[in-house]
Backbone of each chain as nested JSON, in Angstrom:
{
  "chains": [
    {"id": "A", "residues": [
      {"number": 1, "name": "MET", "atoms": {"N": [-1.752, 9.396, 6.62], "CA": [-1.139, 8.59, 5.599], "C": [0.367, 8.563, 5.817]}},
      {"number": 2, "name": "TYR", "atoms": {"N": [0.997, 7.554, 5.224], "CA": [2.451, 7.415, 5.363], "C": [3.069, 7.526, 3.978]}},
      {"number": 3, "name": "LEU", "atoms": {"N": [4.112, 8.321, 3.885], "CA": [4.768, 8.512, 2.593], "C": [6.196, 7.972, 2.598]}},
      {"number": 4, "name": "ILE", "atoms": {"N": [6.562, 7.421, 1.435], "CA": [7.965, 7.147, 1.137], "C": [8.251, 7.965, -0.125]}},
      {"number": 5, "name": "VAL", "atoms": {"N": [9.194, 8.893, -0.021], "CA": [9.493, 9.749, -1.168], "C": [10.918, 9.458, -1.653]}},
      {"number": 6, "name": "THR", "atoms": {"N": [11.05, 9.21, -2.952], "CA": [12.382, 9.061, -3.546], "C": [12.503, 10.097, -4.652]}},
      {"number": 7, "name": "TYR", "atoms": {"N": [13.713, 10.632, -4.824], "CA": [13.849, 11.65, -5.877], "C": [15.209, 11.527, -6.562]}},
      {"number": 8, "name": "ASP", "atoms": {"N": [15.206, 11.925, -7.811], "CA": [16.426, 11.958, -8.622], "C": [16.367, 13.296, -9.345]}},
      {"number": 9, "name": "VAL", "atoms": {"N": [17.084, 14.27, -8.803], "CA": [16.979, 15.63, -9.328], "C": [18.358, 16.174, -9.649]}},
      {"number": 10, "name": "GLY", "atoms": {"N": [18.375, 17.19, -10.472], "CA": [19.638, 17.8, -10.895], "C": [20.399, 18.387, -9.706]}},
      {"number": 11, "name": "GLU", "atoms": {"N": [21.723, 18.356, -9.827], "CA": [22.64, 18.825, -8.772], "C": [22.215, 20.177, -8.187]}},
      {"number": 12, "name": "LYS", "atoms": {"N": [21.838, 21.081, -9.074], "CA": [21.509, 22.481, -8.661], "C": [20.267, 22.519, -7.781]}},
      {"number": 13, "name": "ARG", "atoms": {"N": [19.411, 21.475, -7.844], "CA": [18.128, 21.524, -7.136], "C": [18.056, 20.57, -5.934]}},
      {"number": 14, "name": "VAL", "atoms": {"N": [19.084, 19.744, -5.763], "CA": [19.037, 18.719, -4.715], "C": [18.837, 19.335, -3.325]}},
      {"number": 15, "name": "ALA", "atoms": {"N": [19.614, 20.352, -3.015], "CA": [19.553, 20.944, -1.666], "C": [18.152, 21.487, -1.384]}},
      {"number": 16, "name": "ARG", "atoms": {"N": [17.58, 22.143, -2.407], "CA": [16.255, 22.74, -2.197], "C": [15.195, 21.656, -2.016]}},
      {"number": 17, "name": "VAL", "atoms": {"N": [15.26, 20.594, -2.859], "CA": [14.263, 19.518, -2.751], "C": [14.38, 18.822, -1.39]}},
      {"number": 18, "name": "LEU", "atoms": {"N": [15.628, 18.594, -0.954], "CA": [15.829, 17.961, 0.363], "C": [15.259, 18.848, 1.469]}},
      {"number": 19, "name": "LYS", "atoms": {"N": [15.498, 20.15, 1.363], "CA": [15.008, 21.094, 2.378], "C": [13.482, 21.061, 2.456]}},
      {"number": 20, "name": "VAL", "atoms": {"N": [12.854, 21.027, 1.283], "CA": [11.385, 20.978, 1.252], "C": [10.901, 19.689, 1.912]}},
      {"number": 21, "name": "CYS", "atoms": {"N": [11.48, 18.566, 1.494], "CA": [11.019, 17.266, 2.015], "C": [11.224, 17.164, 3.519]}},
      {"number": 22, "name": "ARG", "atoms": {"N": [12.379, 17.705, 4.001], "CA": [12.678, 17.569, 5.433], "C": [11.759, 18.41, 6.313]}},
      {"number": 23, "name": "LYS", "atoms": {"N": [11.025, 19.304, 5.727], "CA": [10.023, 20.061, 6.509], "C": [8.882, 19.139, 6.934]}},
      {"number": 24, "name": "TYR", "atoms": {"N": [8.672, 18.078, 6.157], "CA": [7.491, 17.229, 6.382], "C": [7.865, 15.797, 6.743]}},
      {"number": 25, "name": "LEU", "atoms": {"N": [9.037, 15.341, 6.304], "CA": [9.375, 13.921, 6.408], "C": [10.767, 13.72, 7.03]}},
      {"number": 26, "name": "ASN", "atoms": {"N": [11.089, 12.452, 7.308], "CA": [12.387, 12.115, 7.908], "C": [13.339, 11.573, 6.847]}},
      {"number": 27, "name": "TRP", "atoms": {"N": [14.554, 12.091, 6.872], "CA": [15.584, 11.601, 5.944], "C": [16.008, 10.208, 6.387]}},
      {"number": 28, "name": "VAL", "atoms": {"N": [15.998, 9.222, 5.465], "CA": [16.405, 7.872, 5.854], "C": [17.552, 7.337, 5.008]}},
      {"number": 29, "name": "GLN", "atoms": {"N": [17.746, 7.927, 3.854], "CA": [18.82, 7.482, 2.965], "C": [18.994, 8.548, 1.903]}},
      {"number": 30, "name": "ASN", "atoms": {"N": [20.128, 8.657, 1.27], "CA": [20.288, 9.663, 0.211], "C": [19.139, 9.547, -0.776]}},
      {"number": 31, "name": "SER", "atoms": {"N": [18.436, 10.689, -0.923], "CA": [17.301, 10.796, -1.861], "C": [16.083, 9.999, -1.442]}},
      {"number": 32, "name": "VAL", "atoms": {"N": [16.0, 9.624, -0.177], "CA": [14.822, 8.879, 0.309], "C": [14.393, 9.449, 1.658]}},
      {"number": 33, "name": "LEU", "atoms": {"N": [13.114, 9.82, 1.756], "CA": [12.561, 10.295, 3.024], "C": [11.236, 9.593, 3.272]}},
      {"number": 34, "name": "GLU", "atoms": {"N": [10.862, 9.514, 4.521], "CA": [9.625, 8.829, 4.9], "C": [8.94, 9.586, 6.014]}},
      {"number": 35, "name": "GLY", "atoms": {"N": [7.652, 9.256, 6.237], "CA": [7.001, 9.759, 7.438], "C": [5.494, 9.855, 7.322]}},
      {"number": 36, "name": "GLU", "atoms": {"N": [4.878, 9.971, 8.501], "CA": [3.441, 10.205, 8.586], "C": [3.177, 11.646, 8.151]}},
      {"number": 37, "name": "ILE", "atoms": {"N": [2.065, 11.844, 7.489], "CA": [1.744, 13.218, 7.041], "C": [0.234, 13.353, 6.916]}},
      {"number": 38, "name": "THR", "atoms": {"N": [-0.29, 14.528, 7.179], "CA": [-1.725, 14.768, 7.003], "C": [-1.989, 15.059, 5.525]}},
      {"number": 39, "name": "ILE", "atoms": {"N": [-3.251, 14.941, 5.117], "CA": [-3.605, 15.213, 3.717], "C": [-3.278, 16.674, 3.384]}},
      {"number": 40, "name": "ALA", "atoms": {"N": [-3.587, 17.563, 4.318], "CA": [-3.337, 18.996, 4.075], "C": [-1.842, 19.245, 3.848]}},
      {"number": 41, "name": "LYS", "atoms": {"N": [-1.021, 18.645, 4.686], "CA": [0.438, 18.853, 4.539], "C": [0.966, 18.161, 3.287]}},
      {"number": 42, "name": "PHE", "atoms": {"N": [0.342, 17.07, 2.913], "CA": [0.748, 16.364, 1.701], "C": [0.527, 17.268, 0.48]}},
      {"number": 43, "name": "GLU", "atoms": {"N": [-0.63, 17.938, 0.484], "CA": [-0.913, 18.869, -0.625], "C": [0.147, 19.972, -0.677]}},
      {"number": 44, "name": "LYS", "atoms": {"N": [0.522, 20.494, 0.493], "CA": [1.543, 21.562, 0.533], "C": [2.891, 21.026, 0.038]}},
      {"number": 45, "name": "LEU", "atoms": {"N": [3.235, 19.803, 0.49], "CA": [4.516, 19.197, 0.07], "C": [4.55, 19.064, -1.447]}},
      {"number": 46, "name": "LYS", "atoms": {"N": [3.466, 18.559, -2.028], "CA": [3.424, 18.38, -3.493], "C": [3.622, 19.708, -4.208]}},
      {"number": 47, "name": "LEU", "atoms": {"N": [2.934, 20.732, -3.731], "CA": [3.014, 22.056, -4.36], "C": [4.446, 22.585, -4.29]}},
      {"number": 48, "name": "GLU", "atoms": {"N": [5.057, 22.481, -3.119], "CA": [6.421, 22.999, -2.955], "C": [7.41, 22.198, -3.805]}},
      {"number": 49, "name": "LEU", "atoms": {"N": [7.189, 20.883, -3.898], "CA": [8.09, 20.063, -4.722], "C": [7.936, 20.44, -6.2]}},
      {"number": 50, "name": "GLU", "atoms": {"N": [6.692, 20.635, -6.621], "CA": [6.466, 20.987, -8.034], "C": [7.162, 22.3, -8.382]}},
      {"number": 51, "name": "ARG", "atoms": {"N": [7.21, 23.201, -7.409], "CA": [7.879, 24.508, -7.646], "C": [9.399, 24.365, -7.564]}},
      {"number": 52, "name": "SER", "atoms": {"N": [9.877, 23.29, -6.963], "CA": [11.333, 23.164, -6.734], "C": [12.031, 22.38, -7.835]}},
      {"number": 53, "name": "ILE", "atoms": {"N": [11.284, 21.574, -8.571], "CA": [11.961, 20.704, -9.546], "C": [11.861, 21.268, -10.964]}},
      {"number": 54, "name": "ASP", "atoms": {"N": [12.72, 20.718, -11.829], "CA": [12.613, 20.978, -13.269], "C": [11.904, 19.749, -13.851]}},
      {"number": 55, "name": "LYS", "atoms": {"N": [10.652, 19.94, -14.21], "CA": [9.804, 18.801, -14.586], "C": [10.346, 18.022, -15.789]}},
      {"number": 56, "name": "SER", "atoms": {"N": [11.147, 18.682, -16.594], "CA": [11.638, 17.957, -17.789], "C": [12.845, 17.078, -17.428]}},
      {"number": 57, "name": "GLU", "atoms": {"N": [13.505, 17.41, -16.343], "CA": [14.759, 16.716, -15.989], "C": [14.627, 15.838, -14.752]}},
      {"number": 58, "name": "ASP", "atoms": {"N": [13.896, 16.363, -13.764], "CA": [13.89, 15.726, -12.438], "C": [12.754, 14.715, -12.294]}},
      {"number": 59, "name": "SER", "atoms": {"N": [12.956, 13.78, -11.342], "CA": [11.944, 12.74, -11.107], "C": [11.726, 12.588, -9.606]}},
      {"number": 60, "name": "VAL", "atoms": {"N": [10.46, 12.652, -9.19], "CA": [10.106, 12.438, -7.789], "C": [9.039, 11.352, -7.754]}},
      {"number": 61, "name": "ARG", "atoms": {"N": [9.21, 10.37, -6.898], "CA": [8.208, 9.288, -6.719], "C": [7.707, 9.366, -5.282]}},
      {"number": 62, "name": "ILE", "atoms": {"N": [6.412, 9.477, -5.149], "CA": [5.796, 9.549, -3.821], "C": [4.924, 8.316, -3.647]}},
      {"number": 63, "name": "TYR", "atoms": {"N": [5.377, 7.424, -2.761], "CA": [4.607, 6.209, -2.469], "C": [3.69, 6.537, -1.299]}},
      {"number": 64, "name": "ILE", "atoms": {"N": [2.409, 6.363, -1.52], "CA": [1.403, 6.761, -0.526], "C": [0.792, 5.503, 0.069]}},
      {"number": 65, "name": "LEU", "atoms": {"N": [0.978, 5.339, 1.38], "CA": [0.419, 4.17, 2.065], "C": [-0.543, 4.655, 3.133]}},
      {"number": 66, "name": "LYS", "atoms": {"N": [-1.527, 3.808, 3.45], "CA": [-2.518, 4.23, 4.454], "C": [-1.794, 4.538, 5.777]}},
      {"number": 67, "name": "ASN", "atoms": {"N": [-0.945, 3.62, 6.173], "CA": [-0.138, 3.897, 7.372], "C": [1.066, 2.968, 7.389]}},
      {"number": 68, "name": "LYS", "atoms": {"N": [1.867, 3.117, 8.439], "CA": [3.156, 2.426, 8.481], "C": [3.027, 0.908, 8.592]}},
      {"number": 69, "name": "SER", "atoms": {"N": [1.834, 0.458, 8.96], "CA": [1.664, -1.005, 9.116], "C": [1.484, -1.678, 7.761]}},
      {"number": 70, "name": "PHE", "atoms": {"N": [1.427, -0.853, 6.704], "CA": [1.179, -1.422, 5.377], "C": [2.45, -1.942, 4.718]}},
      {"number": 71, "name": "PHE", "atoms": {"N": [3.569, -1.807, 5.43], "CA": [4.79, -2.388, 4.855], "C": [5.728, -2.839, 5.969]}},
      {"number": 72, "name": "ASP", "atoms": {"N": [6.588, -3.772, 5.628], "CA": [7.692, -4.118, 6.51], "C": [8.957, -3.541, 5.871]}},
      {"number": 73, "name": "LEU", "atoms": {"N": [9.958, -3.337, 6.693], "CA": [11.2, -2.766, 6.175], "C": [12.357, -3.676, 6.541]}},
      {"number": 74, "name": "LYS", "atoms": {"N": [13.133, -4.039, 5.524], "CA": [14.365, -4.81, 5.767], "C": [15.513, -3.92, 5.311]}},
      {"number": 75, "name": "THR", "atoms": {"N": [16.474, -3.7, 6.208], "CA": [17.627, -2.889, 5.798], "C": [18.869, -3.775, 5.76]}},
      {"number": 76, "name": "LEU", "atoms": {"N": [19.708, -3.53, 4.77], "CA": [20.983, -4.241, 4.666], "C": [22.095, -3.199, 4.786]}},
      {"number": 77, "name": "GLY", "atoms": {"N": [23.162, -3.598, 5.473], "CA": [24.309, -2.695, 5.583], "C": [24.046, -1.611, 6.594]}},
      {"number": 78, "name": "ASN", "atoms": {"N": [24.565, -0.47, 6.314], "CA": [24.635, 0.675, 7.211], "C": [23.319, 1.427, 7.15]}},
      {"number": 79, "name": "GLU", "atoms": {"N": [22.534, 1.451, 8.289], "CA": [21.253, 2.143, 8.267], "C": [21.535, 3.623, 8.475]}},
      {"number": 80, "name": "LYS", "atoms": {"N": [21.633, 4.397, 7.403], "CA": [22.164, 5.763, 7.451], "C": [21.304, 6.654, 8.331]}},
      {"number": 81, "name": "GLY", "atoms": {"N": [19.988, 6.596, 8.15], "CA": [19.131, 7.501, 8.921], "C": [18.044, 6.705, 9.579]}},
      {"number": 82, "name": "THR", "atoms": {"N": [17.858, 6.866, 10.884], "CA": [16.697, 6.188, 11.473], "C": [15.523, 7.153, 11.367]}},
      {"number": 83, "name": "VAL", "atoms": {"N": [14.353, 6.607, 11.377], "CA": [13.157, 7.389, 11.037], "C": [12.942, 8.516, 12.043]}},
      {"number": 84, "name": "ASP", "atoms": {"N": [13.485, 8.387, 13.257], "CA": [13.146, 9.405, 14.257], "C": [14.078, 10.611, 14.2]}},
      {"number": 85, "name": "ILE", "atoms": {"N": [15.289, 10.386, 13.701], "CA": [16.26, 11.5, 13.76], "C": [16.091, 12.4, 12.536]}},
      {"number": 86, "name": "ILE", "atoms": {"N": [15.913, 13.679, 12.804], "CA": [15.867, 14.63, 11.678], "C": [17.091, 15.519, 11.803]}},
      {"number": 87, "name": "TYR", "atoms": {"N": [17.975, 15.469, 10.821], "CA": [19.153, 16.362, 10.897], "C": [19.478, 16.939, 9.524]}}
    ]},
    {"id": "B", "residues": [
      {"number": 1, "name": "MET", "atoms": {"N": [4.487, -11.044, -2.949], "CA": [4.796, -9.804, -2.28], "C": [5.349, -8.78, -3.277]}},
      {"number": 2, "name": "TYR", "atoms": {"N": [5.268, -7.516, -2.872], "CA": [5.741, -6.437, -3.747], "C": [6.859, -5.695, -3.011]}},
      {"number": 3, "name": "LEU", "atoms": {"N": [7.953, -5.463, -3.715], "CA": [9.093, -4.776, -3.102], "C": [9.349, -3.411, -3.74]}},
      {"number": 4, "name": "ILE", "atoms": {"N": [9.767, -2.489, -2.874], "CA": [10.363, -1.239, -3.331], "C": [11.755, -1.229, -2.695]}},
      {"number": 5, "name": "VAL", "atoms": {"N": [12.785, -1.215, -3.546], "CA": [14.152, -1.256, -3.028], "C": [14.853, 0.066, -3.337]}},
      {"number": 6, "name": "THR", "atoms": {"N": [15.446, 0.661, -2.32], "CA": [16.261, 1.866, -2.533], "C": [17.648, 1.564, -1.994]}},
      {"number": 7, "name": "TYR", "atoms": {"N": [18.668, 2.097, -2.683], "CA": [20.016, 1.822, -2.181], "C": [20.916, 3.036, -2.339]}},
      {"number": 8, "name": "ASP", "atoms": {"N": [21.882, 3.101, -1.463], "CA": [22.902, 4.168, -1.489], "C": [24.217, 3.442, -1.251]}},
      {"number": 9, "name": "VAL", "atoms": {"N": [24.917, 3.144, -2.331], "CA": [26.124, 2.322, -2.203], "C": [27.312, 3.025, -2.842]}},
      {"number": 10, "name": "GLY", "atoms": {"N": [28.485, 2.595, -2.468], "CA": [29.717, 3.182, -2.994], "C": [29.827, 3.024, -4.509]}},
      {"number": 11, "name": "GLU", "atoms": {"N": [30.493, 4.002, -5.135], "CA": [30.652, 4.068, -6.594], "C": [31.09, 2.709, -7.174]}},
      {"number": 12, "name": "LYS", "atoms": {"N": [32.038, 2.081, -6.497], "CA": [32.635, 0.83, -7.027], "C": [31.618, -0.307, -7.05]}},
      {"number": 13, "name": "ARG", "atoms": {"N": [30.549, -0.201, -6.262], "CA": [29.621, -1.338, -6.134], "C": [28.265, -1.083, -6.796]}},
      {"number": 14, "name": "VAL", "atoms": {"N": [28.041, 0.147, -7.289], "CA": [26.725, 0.51, -7.815], "C": [26.31, -0.4, -8.975]}},
      {"number": 15, "name": "ALA", "atoms": {"N": [27.225, -0.606, -9.915], "CA": [26.867, -1.401, -11.103], "C": [26.465, -2.825, -10.713]}},
      {"number": 16, "name": "ARG", "atoms": {"N": [27.217, -3.384, -9.775], "CA": [26.923, -4.761, -9.366], "C": [25.582, -4.847, -8.636]}},
      {"number": 17, "name": "VAL", "atoms": {"N": [25.33, -3.881, -7.73], "CA": [24.063, -3.895, -6.974], "C": [22.882, -3.72, -7.931]}},
      {"number": 18, "name": "LEU", "atoms": {"N": [23.042, -2.82, -8.912], "CA": [21.968, -2.606, -9.886], "C": [21.72, -3.885, -10.691]}},
      {"number": 19, "name": "LYS", "atoms": {"N": [22.815, -4.531, -11.087], "CA": [22.69, -5.756, -11.884], "C": [21.945, -6.832, -11.088]}},
      {"number": 20, "name": "VAL", "atoms": {"N": [22.275, -6.967, -9.818], "CA": [21.593, -7.963, -8.974], "C": [20.103, -7.629, -8.884]}},
      {"number": 21, "name": "CYS", "atoms": {"N": [19.805, -6.37, -8.573], "CA": [18.394, -5.982, -8.39], "C": [17.589, -6.185, -9.671]}},
      {"number": 22, "name": "ARG", "atoms": {"N": [18.233, -5.849, -10.819], "CA": [17.476, -5.92, -12.081], "C": [17.183, -7.354, -12.499]}},
      {"number": 23, "name": "LYS", "atoms": {"N": [17.799, -8.319, -11.872], "CA": [17.448, -9.729, -12.156], "C": [16.053, -10.041, -11.6]}},
      {"number": 24, "name": "TYR", "atoms": {"N": [15.63, -9.27, -10.603], "CA": [14.377, -9.605, -9.92], "C": [13.332, -8.497, -10.009]}},
      {"number": 25, "name": "LEU", "atoms": {"N": [13.784, -7.246, -10.207], "CA": [12.878, -6.099, -10.093], "C": [13.026, -5.15, -11.284]}},
      {"number": 26, "name": "ASN", "atoms": {"N": [12.136, -4.162, -11.338], "CA": [12.156, -3.192, -12.443], "C": [12.785, -1.875, -11.99]}},
      {"number": 27, "name": "TRP", "atoms": {"N": [13.688, -1.363, -12.782], "CA": [14.307, -0.074, -12.493], "C": [13.269, 1.031, -12.706]}},
      {"number": 28, "name": "VAL", "atoms": {"N": [13.079, 1.915, -11.717], "CA": [12.095, 2.99, -11.892], "C": [12.695, 4.378, -11.693]}},
      {"number": 29, "name": "GLN", "atoms": {"N": [13.824, 4.428, -11.051], "CA": [14.476, 5.719, -10.811], "C": [15.893, 5.431, -10.352]}},
      {"number": 30, "name": "ASN", "atoms": {"N": [16.817, 6.315, -10.495], "CA": [18.185, 6.049, -10.006], "C": [18.143, 5.571, -8.567]}},
      {"number": 31, "name": "SER", "atoms": {"N": [18.704, 4.358, -8.356], "CA": [18.789, 3.742, -7.022], "C": [17.437, 3.31, -6.47]}},
      {"number": 32, "name": "VAL", "atoms": {"N": [16.444, 3.152, -7.334], "CA": [15.116, 2.688, -6.88], "C": [14.579, 1.653, -7.86]}},
      {"number": 33, "name": "LEU", "atoms": {"N": [14.234, 0.473, -7.34], "CA": [13.621, -0.563, -8.17], "C": [12.39, -1.112, -7.46]}},
      {"number": 34, "name": "GLU", "atoms": {"N": [11.469, -1.649, -8.227], "CA": [10.219, -2.173, -7.674], "C": [9.845, -3.452, -8.394]}},
      {"number": 35, "name": "GLY", "atoms": {"N": [8.922, -4.201, -7.767], "CA": [8.321, -5.314, -8.501], "C": [7.759, -6.405, -7.617]}},
      {"number": 36, "name": "GLU", "atoms": {"N": [6.925, -7.23, -8.252], "CA": [6.381, -8.419, -7.597], "C": [7.514, -9.434, -7.478]}},
      {"number": 37, "name": "ILE", "atoms": {"N": [7.527, -10.186, -6.4], "CA": [8.584, -11.194, -6.236], "C": [8.059, -12.316, -5.345]}},
      {"number": 38, "name": "THR", "atoms": {"N": [8.542, -13.52, -5.603], "CA": [8.145, -14.638, -4.738], "C": [9.034, -14.635, -3.489]}},
      {"number": 39, "name": "ILE", "atoms": {"N": [8.612, -15.325, -2.471], "CA": [9.397, -15.392, -1.235], "C": [10.759, -16.043, -1.525]}},
      {"number": 40, "name": "ALA", "atoms": {"N": [10.733, -17.084, -2.338], "CA": [11.99, -17.787, -2.655], "C": [12.973, -16.843, -3.343]}},
      {"number": 41, "name": "LYS", "atoms": {"N": [12.47, -16.085, -4.314], "CA": [13.358, -15.156, -5.045], "C": [13.785, -13.996, -4.148]}},
      {"number": 42, "name": "PHE", "atoms": {"N": [12.946, -13.621, -3.24], "CA": [13.28, -12.544, -2.29], "C": [14.478, -12.974, -1.436]}},
      {"number": 43, "name": "GLU", "atoms": {"N": [14.455, -14.243, -1.004], "CA": [15.579, -14.753, -0.204], "C": [16.867, -14.717, -1.031]}},
      {"number": 44, "name": "LYS", "atoms": {"N": [16.751, -15.101, -2.313], "CA": [17.948, -15.082, -3.181], "C": [18.452, -13.65, -3.378]}},
      {"number": 45, "name": "LEU", "atoms": {"N": [17.51, -12.725, -3.605], "CA": [17.89, -11.312, -3.806], "C": [18.634, -10.794, -2.575]}},
      {"number": 46, "name": "LYS", "atoms": {"N": [18.106, -11.088, -1.396], "CA": [18.755, -10.599, -0.164], "C": [20.174, -11.146, -0.058]}},
      {"number": 47, "name": "LEU", "atoms": {"N": [20.316, -12.429, -0.326], "CA": [21.635, -13.072, -0.229], "C": [22.626, -12.43, -1.194]}},
      {"number": 48, "name": "GLU", "atoms": {"N": [22.18, -12.243, -2.434], "CA": [23.073, -11.666, -3.446], "C": [23.43, -10.217, -3.104]}},
      {"number": 49, "name": "LEU", "atoms": {"N": [22.447, -9.486, -2.559], "CA": [22.725, -8.098, -2.184], "C": [23.729, -8.057, -1.028]}},
      {"number": 50, "name": "GLU", "atoms": {"N": [23.546, -8.956, -0.066], "CA": [24.456, -8.968, 1.093], "C": [25.888, -9.243, 0.65]}},
      {"number": 51, "name": "ARG", "atoms": {"N": [26.014, -10.08, -0.401], "CA": [27.359, -10.388, -0.92], "C": [27.92, -9.237, -1.768]}},
      {"number": 52, "name": "SER", "atoms": {"N": [27.035, -8.364, -2.24], "CA": [27.468, -7.317, -3.18], "C": [27.842, -6.013, -2.479]}},
      {"number": 53, "name": "ILE", "atoms": {"N": [27.333, -5.803, -1.28], "CA": [27.552, -4.498, -0.636], "C": [28.679, -4.563, 0.396]}},
      {"number": 54, "name": "ASP", "atoms": {"N": [29.157, -3.364, 0.758], "CA": [30.09, -3.23, 1.888], "C": [29.227, -2.768, 3.055]}},
      {"number": 55, "name": "LYS", "atoms": {"N": [28.996, -3.687, 3.991], "CA": [28.013, -3.435, 5.055], "C": [28.352, -2.224, 5.913]}},
      {"number": 56, "name": "SER", "atoms": {"N": [29.614, -1.867, 5.926], "CA": [29.972, -0.731, 6.789], "C": [29.712, 0.61, 6.088]}},
      {"number": 57, "name": "GLU", "atoms": {"N": [29.645, 0.557, 4.767], "CA": [29.527, 1.814, 4.003], "C": [28.164, 1.966, 3.323]}},
      {"number": 58, "name": "ASP", "atoms": {"N": [27.68, 0.844, 2.798], "CA": [26.5, 0.915, 1.925], "C": [25.198, 0.75, 2.701]}},
      {"number": 59, "name": "SER", "atoms": {"N": [24.113, 1.231, 2.08], "CA": [22.787, 1.149, 2.727], "C": [21.753, 0.699, 1.695]}},
      {"number": 60, "name": "VAL", "atoms": {"N": [21.001, -0.347, 2.044], "CA": [19.922, -0.828, 1.17], "C": [18.654, -0.88, 2.022]}},
      {"number": 61, "name": "ARG", "atoms": {"N": [17.574, -0.323, 1.512], "CA": [16.263, -0.362, 2.205], "C": [15.318, -1.156, 1.31]}},
      {"number": 62, "name": "ILE", "atoms": {"N": [14.732, -2.19, 1.888], "CA": [13.78, -3.022, 1.154], "C": [12.414, -2.87, 1.817]}},
      {"number": 63, "name": "TYR", "atoms": {"N": [11.51, -2.188, 1.117], "CA": [10.143, -2.016, 1.624], "C": [9.317, -3.193, 1.101]}},
      {"number": 64, "name": "ILE", "atoms": {"N": [8.745, -3.933, 2.026], "CA": [8.021, -5.162, 1.679], "C": [6.536, -4.934, 1.875]}},
      {"number": 65, "name": "LEU", "atoms": {"N": [5.794, -5.034, 0.777], "CA": [4.343, -4.846, 0.851], "C": [3.666, -6.126, 0.393]}},
      {"number": 66, "name": "LYS", "atoms": {"N": [2.438, -6.358, 0.903], "CA": [1.737, -7.593, 0.52], "C": [1.573, -7.643, -1.001]}},
      {"number": 67, "name": "ASN", "atoms": {"N": [1.095, -6.545, -1.548], "CA": [0.995, -6.472, -3.016], "C": [0.876, -5.01, -3.434]}},
      {"number": 68, "name": "LYS", "atoms": {"N": [0.767, -4.828, -4.735], "CA": [0.831, -3.481, -5.29], "C": [-0.363, -2.603, -4.896]}},
      {"number": 69, "name": "SER", "atoms": {"N": [-1.414, -3.251, -4.418], "CA": [-2.598, -2.444, -4.071], "C": [-2.405, -1.764, -2.712]}},
      {"number": 70, "name": "PHE", "atoms": {"N": [-1.298, -2.077, -2.049], "CA": [-1.07, -1.516, -0.714], "C": [-0.496, -0.107, -0.765]}},
      {"number": 71, "name": "PHE", "atoms": {"N": [-0.289, 0.409, -1.959], "CA": [0.159, 1.798, -2.018], "C": [-0.346, 2.456, -3.299]}},
      {"number": 72, "name": "ASP", "atoms": {"N": [-0.421, 3.77, -3.255], "CA": [-0.652, 4.545, -4.458], "C": [0.668, 5.229, -4.787]}},
      {"number": 73, "name": "LEU", "atoms": {"N": [0.817, 5.578, -6.049], "CA": [2.065, 6.224, -6.464], "C": [1.753, 7.54, -7.151]}},
      {"number": 74, "name": "LYS", "atoms": {"N": [2.415, 8.592, -6.674], "CA": [2.284, 9.89, -7.329], "C": [3.678, 10.257, -7.836]}},
      {"number": 75, "name": "THR", "atoms": {"N": [3.77, 10.557, -9.129], "CA": [5.091, 10.947, -9.639], "C": [5.048, 12.421, -10.051]}},
      {"number": 76, "name": "LEU", "atoms": {"N": [6.136, 13.1, -9.799], "CA": [6.276, 14.497, -10.217], "C": [7.44, 14.562, -11.195]}},
      {"number": 77, "name": "GLY", "atoms": {"N": [7.275, 15.389, -12.223], "CA": [8.369, 15.568, -13.182], "C": [8.444, 14.388, -14.139]}},
      {"number": 78, "name": "ASN", "atoms": {"N": [9.641, 14.094, -14.504], "CA": [9.983, 13.159, -15.551], "C": [9.948, 11.748, -14.992]}},
      {"number": 79, "name": "GLU", "atoms": {"N": [9.006, 10.908, -15.474], "CA": [8.947, 9.548, -14.941], "C": [10.014, 8.715, -15.66]}},
      {"number": 80, "name": "LYS", "atoms": {"N": [11.18, 8.605, -15.069], "CA": [12.356, 8.049, -15.741], "C": [12.115, 6.619, -16.199]}},
      {"number": 81, "name": "GLY", "atoms": {"N": [11.569, 5.756, -15.327], "CA": [11.425, 4.365, -15.723], "C": [10.011, 3.93, -15.455]}},
      {"number": 82, "name": "THR", "atoms": {"N": [9.33, 3.359, -16.428], "CA": [7.996, 2.821, -16.106], "C": [8.198, 1.382, -15.648]}},
      {"number": 83, "name": "VAL", "atoms": {"N": [7.255, 0.923, -14.866], "CA": [7.468, -0.343, -14.144], "C": [7.642, -1.504, -15.114]}},
      {"number": 84, "name": "ASP", "atoms": {"N": [7.149, -1.381, -16.342], "CA": [7.191, -2.559, -17.22], "C": [8.496, -2.666, -17.988]}},
      {"number": 85, "name": "ILE", "atoms": {"N": [9.14, -1.541, -18.181], "CA": [10.336, -1.601, -19.05], "C": [11.563, -1.974, -18.219]}},
      {"number": 86, "name": "ILE", "atoms": {"N": [12.249, -3.023, -18.651], "CA": [13.522, -3.355, -17.979], "C": [14.631, -3.078, -18.976]}},
      {"number": 87, "name": "TYR", "atoms": {"N": [15.545, -2.166, -18.644], "CA": [16.65, -1.953, -19.584], "C": [17.941, -1.718, -18.83]}}
    ]}
  ]
}
């Protein structure tokens, strides 16, 4: 499956949430990561994210697509992160 | 078609970019909007966004899906904006 993850989390938790997401996905824009992932790893990602956020304050959206062919991508302006580079 | 738009733009341009996007899409999370859109309106949205951003600094990602059935959505924590409410 292919995931697009967006998050809006409190300042104190941003670094941790980014660290968790970058274990599984590619950073493409501030607060946005994408990538192919197995079901097993997806379950682990969800669990780690749930432990990292404050559910009353933070918001995480996980868009789940069958694969990358299920969407086209149009970028405007400065493409901050390409899908292949993980840094 | 169904769009998921994420953006990372300079402080001075955020309000304008949000205003442009909200004419066509629903706000669902900070810097993330979604919604059904016609091809004609999509062309207008792109044009207005291109005029609103600083291409050297700002980044906009437009995920284009055939329709809403092409993805599932899992949210964690506080679901800041539901797709129907525009405010």
